[in-house]
N, C-alpha and C positions, 0 to 999 in steps of 0.2 A: 483650123485652129492652132494656134502656136508656130504661124508661119512666119510671122514676123517678131522682133526682139521688141517694138512697143505691144504688144498681144503677151509676152511673155511677162514682161516687167507690170503690166498693169494686173495681170492674173495674182503673180506673186505679192505685190501690193495689197490686193484683196485677202489672199490668204494671210498676210501679215498682220493686216486689219481685225480678220475674225479671230486668230489667235489672241490679239490684242484684247479684244472683247471678252474671250473667255477668261483671261488672267483678271480684268478689271473686276469681272463678277465676281471671281474667287476672292478677290480683294475685299470687295463690300460685305461677302457673304463670311468669309471663315478669317479675314483680314491678315492673310497672306500678301506678300508683295511680288509685284513681278520680277521674273527671272530675268538678269542682265542679259541672257542669250535672246531673250525675246526684242530687248530694246537694240541690240545688234543686229536681229534678222530685220527688224522693222528699218532700221538705218540703211542695210543692204537693199531692202525692197525702193525705197525710197530713192536712193542714189541711183537704181536702175531706172526708175521714170523721169527722174530728173535727167538723166544721160539722153533718153529719149526726147525731150523737150528740148534740150539745147541743141541736138544734131538735127530736129528739125527746125530751130529757130535760126541758126548759124548756118547751116549746110542745106538743107532741103529747100527751108523757104527761096532763098537768096536763087537757088539753081532753078526753080520752078518760075520763078518771077522772070528770069532773064530767058528760059523758052518758052514766054509768053503765056503760062498757065494761070499767073495773077497768086492768089491766095488758095492752091490746091490742096495743100497740105492742111488747112484749117476749114477749107470750105466744101466738103466731104459731108454727108448725114454724121458718120460717126467720126470723123477727123477731127474735129475740134475738142470733141470729148477725150477722147485718147490720146491726142498730141498736146492739149492746152489743159482741160479742166481737171483729169487726173494728177496731172503732174504737179501742176501749182497746188492743188488741194493735199496732196500727199507730202508736199514740202511744208506747206502750213501748219499740217495736223501734227507731222513731227519737230518743227519749230516750238510751235506753241503749246504742245500738249505733253510732249517727250523729255524736252531738254530742261 
């Protein structure tokens, strides 16, 4: 585990989301607001996953297509989740629920 940047950024986004859930729970129970540091941490994690998405989209996909492997970066059992779904879901969650 933690051999590729994709795994690192997805785990970081998961940790940021879990911390965000804890702060949202505190907000509903005690009325406390979410600290600005948590929003910055979530932004950093989202940017990490979007970096993965754009590297796969604009570099790795054309290279694998040129080498004759087609949609290899999105075709393996876990690749579509780690390279496509999680970065887009993280960006949508940040843009619509954080900003």
